[in-house]
Steps between C-alpha positions, in 0.01 A plus 500: 500500500609853421351807665469819294313828527230524232471841331197529273462742209138610445372790293720766342877479463513807728319322784713368785540125537274342762684307772304177551737374769744212524389173343654153495568360151613147410780671303565858400275565196643607165373775268192381315393257773135520602413490869171495690482676836206482739430845644191644667293192412581509127741318271725754326698408190838660435769482235856529634696789347830457686664394824739728690764296685689627804779249555746514789855379538516151645716629787247776576209255514698266723573785743130587517563845353250471219271254324437462128167636379299553183212705365271359231342766278182386323224651286143442621302338219167416662309345789203278574 
């Protein structure tokens, strides 16, 4: 499992991304992947645009200084 913050693009290009929180994925999704997220009682469908990786040095992670992280940016495509 990989945890990543989900940032969702809805509306105009000028609108800020919506932070939908940290989600657990089986693996970090790739651009073009489709994901379904349950939110507020609805199934929302998203297309992954990109993933932003924040790696850390192995020595830094071992010392507890930092942990690797990722953001998944996706375009909202519909809900039911």
